[in-house]
C-alpha positions in Angstrom: -22.6 99.1 26.2 -21.9 95.6 27.0 -19.2 94.3 24.8 -20.1 90.9 23.2 -17.9 88.0 24.1 -17.9 84.6 22.6 -17.0 81.7 24.8 -16.5 78.0 24.0 -18.2 75.6 26.3 -15.8 73.5 28.3 -13.0 75.6 26.9 -10.7 74.1 29.5 -11.1 70.8 27.7 -10.6 72.2 24.2 -8.6 69.9 21.9 -5.6 71.0 19.9 -6.7 69.3 16.6 -3.3 69.6 15.0 -1.6 67.6 17.8 -4.8 65.6 18.6 -4.0 66.0 22.3 -5.8 67.9 25.0 -4.4 71.4 25.4 -4.5 70.8 29.1 -2.5 68.3 31.2 -3.7 66.2 34.1 -1.9 66.4 37.3 1.1 64.1 37.6 -0.5 61.8 40.2 -3.6 61.3 38.0 -1.5 60.5 35.0 0.5 57.9 36.9 -2.7 56.2 38.1 -4.0 56.1 34.6 -0.8 54.6 33.2 -0.7 52.1 36.0 -4.3 51.0 35.2 -3.5 50.7 31.5 -0.4 48.6 32.3 -2.4 46.4 34.5 -5.1 45.9 31.8 -2.3 45.0 29.3 -0.8 42.5 31.7 -4.2 41.0 32.5 -4.9 40.7 28.8 -1.6 38.9 28.1 -2.3 36.5 30.9 -5.8 35.8 29.6 -4.4 35.0 26.1 -1.7 32.8 27.6 -4.4 30.9 29.6 -6.5 30.5 26.4 -3.5 29.3 24.4 -2.6 26.8 27.2 -6.2 25.6 27.3 -6.3 25.1 23.5 -2.9 23.3 23.6 -4.1 20.9 26.3 -7.4 20.3 24.4 -5.5 19.6 21.2 -3.2 17.2 23.0 -6.2 15.4 24.5 -7.9 15.2 21.2 -4.8 13.8 19.5 -4.4 11.2 22.2 -8.1 10.2 21.9 -7.7 10.0 18.1 -4.7 7.7 18.4 -6.4 5.5 21.0 -9.6 5.4 18.8 -7.5 4.5 15.7 -5.6 1.8 17.5 -8.8 0.3 18.9 -10.5 0.5 15.5 -7.5 -1.1 13.8 -7.7 -4.3 15.8 -8.4 -7.1 13.4 -12.0 -8.1 13.8 -12.7 -11.7 14.8 -12.7 -14.0 11.8 -10.4 -11.6 9.8 -7.2 -12.9 11.1 -5.0 -14.9 8.7 -4.4 -18.3 10.3 -1.1 -19.9 9.4 -1.2 -23.7 9.3 2.3 -25.0 8.8 2.5 -27.5 5.9 5.0 -30.2 5.5 7.2 -29.7 2.5 6.7 -32.6 0.1 9.6 -35.0 0.3 10.0 -34.9 -3.4 11.0 -31.2 -3.1 13.9 -31.8 -0.7 17.5 -32.3 -1.8 20.0 -34.1 0.4 22.8 -33.4 0.8 22.9 -29.6 -0.1 24.2 -29.1 -3.6 26.7 -26.5 -4.7 25.4 -23.5 -6.6 27.9 -24.1 -9.4 26.3 -27.4 -10.2 22.8 -26.0 -10.9 21.6 -26.1 -14.5 22.1 -22.9 -16.5 18.9 -21.1 -17.7 19.7 -21.8 -21.3 19.9 -25.6 -20.7 16.2 -25.7 -19.6 14.1 -26.7 -22.6 10.8 -25.1 -23.3 7.7 -27.1 -23.7 6.8 -28.0 -27.3 3.3 -26.8 -28.4 2.1 -30.4 -28.6 3.3 -31.0 -25.0 1.2 -28.2 -23.6 -1.9 -29.4 -21.8 -5.0 -27.8 -20.5 -5.0 -26.8 -16.8 -5.9 -29.7 -14.7 -8.8 -29.4 -12.2 -7.2 -28.6 -8.9 -7.4 -26.3 -5.8 -4.3 -24.5 -4.6 -4.1 -22.6 -1.4 -1.4 -20.8 0.6 -0.5 -18.2 3.2 2.0 -15.4 2.6 4.1 -13.3 5.0 5.0 -9.9 3.5 8.3 -8.4 4.7 9.5 -4.9 3.9 13.1 -3.9 4.8 13.3 -6.8 7.2 10.0 -6.1 9.1 6.7 -7.9 8.5 3.9 -5.5 7.6 1.4 -7.9 6.1 -0.1 -11.3 5.7 -2.4 -12.9 3.2 -4.2 -16.2 2.7 -5.4 -17.2 -0.8 -7.1 -20.0 -2.7 -7.0 -20.8 -6.4 -9.8 -23.0 -7.9 -8.8 -24.3 -11.3 -11.3 -25.8 -13.7 -10.7 -26.8 -17.3 -14.4 -25.9 -18.0 -15.0 -22.8 -15.9 -11.5 -21.3 -15.8 -9.7 -20.0 -12.7 -11.1 -18.2 -9.6 -8.9 -16.7 -6.9 -10.1 -15.5 -3.5 -7.9 -14.0 -0.9 -8.0 -11.9 2.3 -5.4 -10.5 4.6 -4.1 -7.5 6.6 -1.4 -4.9 6.2 0.0 -2.3 8.6 0.9 1.3 8.1 1.6 4.3 10.4 -0.8 7.1 11.3 0.6 9.8 13.5 2.5 7.8 16.2 0.5 4.6 15.9 0.8 1.6 13.7 -2.6 0.5 12.5 -4.0 -2.4 10.5 -6.2 -2.5 7.4 -8.0 -5.6 6.2 -8.6 -6.5 2.6 -10.4 -9.0 0.5 -10.0 -9.8 -3.2 -11.7 -11.9 -5.9 -10.4 -12.5 -9.4 -11.8 -14.8 -12.1 -10.4 -15.9 -15.4 -12.4 -17.5 -18.1 -11.6 -20.8 -19.7 -9.3 -19.0 -22.1 -7.3 -17.7 -19.1 -8.4 -14.1 -19.7 -9.7 -12.1 -16.7 -13.4 -11.3 -16.8 -14.1 -9.8 -13.4 -12.2 -8.7 -10.3 -12.8 -6.8 -7.1 -10.6 -5.5 -4.2 -11.9 -4.1 -1.0 -9.6 -2.4 1.6 -11.0 -1.3 4.9 -8.9 0.8 7.2 -9.7 2.1 10.7 -12.1 5.0 10.6 -12.0 4.8 6.8 -8.3 5.6 6.6 -6.8 4.0 3.5 -10.2 2.4 2.6 -10.8 1.6 -1.1 -13.1 -0.3 -3.3 -11.9 -1.4 -6.8 -14.1 -3.2 -9.3 -13.4 -4.2 -12.8 -14.9 -6.1 -15.7 -13.4 -7.1 -19.0 -15.6 -7.0 -22.1 -13.9 -8.0 -25.3 -10.7 -6.0 -25.4 -11.8 -3.2 -23.0 -11.2 -3.1 -19.3 -13.8 -1.1 -17.4 -12.3 -0.1 -14.0 -14.1 1.6 -11.1 -12.0 2.8 -8.2 -14.0 4.8 -5.7 -15.7 7.7 -7.7 -13.2 7.3 -10.6 -13.9 5.3 -13.7 -11.6 4.6 -16.6 -11.4 2.3 -19.6 -8.2 0.6 -20.9 -7.6 -1.2 -24.1 -6.0 -4.7 -23.9 -3.4 -5.3 -26.5 -2.2 -8.6 -28.0 -0.3 -9.7 -24.9 -2.0 -11.9 -22.3 -3.9 -9.7 -19.8 -2.9 -10.3 -16.2 -4.6 -8.8 -13.1 -2.1 -7.9 -10.4 -3.4 -6.7 -7.1 -2.1 -7.9 -3.8 0.8 -10.3 -3.6 -1.3 -13.4 -3.9 -2.0 -12.5 -7.6 1.5 -13.4 -8.5 0.4 -17.0 -7.9 -1.2 -16.7 -11.4 2.2 -16.4 -13.1 3.7 -19.9 -12.6 0.2 -21.4 -13.2 -0.2 -19.7 -16.5 3.5 -19.7 -17.6 3.5 -23.3 -18.6 0.6 -22.7 -21.1 1.6 -19.3 -22.4 5.4 -19.3 -22.6 7.3 -19.2 -25.9 11.0 -20.0 -25.8 11.1 -19.7 -22.0 9.5 -16.3 -22.1 5.9 -15.1 -21.5 4.6 -11.5 -21.8 1.6 -10.1 -19.9 -0.2 -6.8 -20.1 -0.8 -5.9 -16.5 -4.1 -4.7 -15.2 -3.1 -3.1 -11.9 -5.7 -3.1 -9.1 -3.8 -0.7 -6.9 -2.7 1.7 -9.6 1.0 1.5 -10.1 2.4 3.6 -12.9 4.5 5.5 -10.4 4.3 8.9 -8.8 3.2 12.0 -10.8 6.8 13.1 -11.1 8.1 9.6 -12.0 9.4 9.7 -15.6 8.1 6.1 -16.0 4.5 7.3 -15.4 2.8 7.6 -18.7 -0.2 6.3 -20.6 1.7 3.3 -22.1 0.5 -0.1 -20.9 2.5 -2.0 -18.3 4.1 -5.0 -20.0 5.5 -7.7 -17.7 8.1 -10.0 -19.2 8.5 -13.3 -17.4 11.6 -15.3 -18.2 12.6 -18.7 -16.9 16.0 -18.3 -15.2 16.9 -21.8 -14.1 16.6 -23.1 -10.6 17.7 -21.9 -7.2 18.2 -23.7 -3.9 16.3 -22.6 -0.7 17.8 -23.8 2.6 15.3 -25.5 4.9 17.0 -26.7 8.0 19.5 -29.3 7.1 17.9 -29.7 3.6 17.5 -27.7 0.5 14.7 -27.2 -1.9 15.4 -26.7 -5.6 12.9 -24.2 -6.9 12.2 -22.7 -10.3 13.4 -19.2 -10.7 11.8 -16.5 -13.0 13.0 -13.0 -13.7 10.2 -10.5 -13.9 10.9 -7.2 -15.7 8.6 -4.3 -16.6 8.7 -0.5 -17.0 7.7 -0.1 -13.3 10.3 -2.4 -11.7 12.1 -5.8 -11.7 11.7 -8.7 -9.3 12.4 -12.4 -8.9 9.7 -15.1 -8.6 10.3 -18.5 -7.1 7.9 -21.4 -7.7 7.9 -25.2 -7.6 6.1 -26.4 -10.7 3.0 -24.3 -11.0 2.9 -23.4 -7.3 4.0 -20.0 -6.2 6.5 -19.8 -3.4 8.0 -16.3 -3.2 8.4 -12.9 -4.8 11.6 -10.9 -4.1 12.3 -7.3 -5.1 15.1 -4.9 -4.0 16.4 -1.5 -5.0 18.3 1.4 -3.5 15.0 2.4 -1.7 14.7 -0.9 0.2 13.7 -4.6 -0.1 10.5 -6.5 -0.2 9.7 -10.2 0.0 6.4 -12.1 0.0 6.9 -15.8 0.7 4.9 -18.9 1.6 4.9 -18.8 5.4 2.9 -22.1 5.5 5.8 -23.9 3.9 8.6 -21.8 5.4 7.5 -20.5 8.8 11.0 -19.4 9.7 11.5 -17.5 6.4 13.4 -18.4 3.3 17.0 -18.0 2.4 17.4 -18.4 -1.3 20.9 -18.6 -2.9 
């Protein structure tokens, strides 16, 4: 009888499932060829990924350069948006010759406040000016403004200008325009601020109206309402809005001090982690602080000095009568000054 015999097809290629390796071995030459081929494939794969990474790096660099060039080109101030600076002659009545000593200046307490019966309504007039804005010794902005004052219609301010900021490795410019109106009782009733940055960077539209004692503010997609207290409301946006202060101070001061509840166009209650940021209103206290001399060539100009204090910072305002001349602020984080470059093209040096 023929004995039965079970065979496994391709038994020579049977796998040892415990070791998961063939039970047979290839000749040494064949194994070396296979290993060499595998090594070559790994080397080729690494080279391919290096080429792809290099290509992507070059592409990213080109895109970054193109973006910078596009931002710089886009940030060029459009024709008609420049802020022309026409130098004005300082009124001769402002000049003091020879220069006086600081010690001889009147002390703040010796300046008498206006009596209620001496206060008059705002005269009809137009006031205009140009500001240079300096931060830590470098100019980063300029602004031109005009105030139209009417005893019947109130006060209207229009302004426009530019400011610079850094994006990547480029310094770019944004242009802005602003309009603020006060009623005949010197309370704001409408204001707008438009900022247009290159490619939309830093762009913003702010619009507000005041109805009774409620401020309705729209900033982009955000809307909010703020109650106005008993203090005089004052809209503060760009630096030209500080020109309202000497104009209004004469009518609103009491004992050499005037208080304003600030309506900030640019926000301004500090960063989220700033302990001063809260829901409390910003109250600006303006106090007359005597006079200060400003050196202008071989002459000096005696200007009115005001101390501005609030829960978001302190500063000094300089004016001549009801005409704004400069705002000066400094802290451990830096310094800032906005001054009338049309009167003082070479800067100011207050003492």
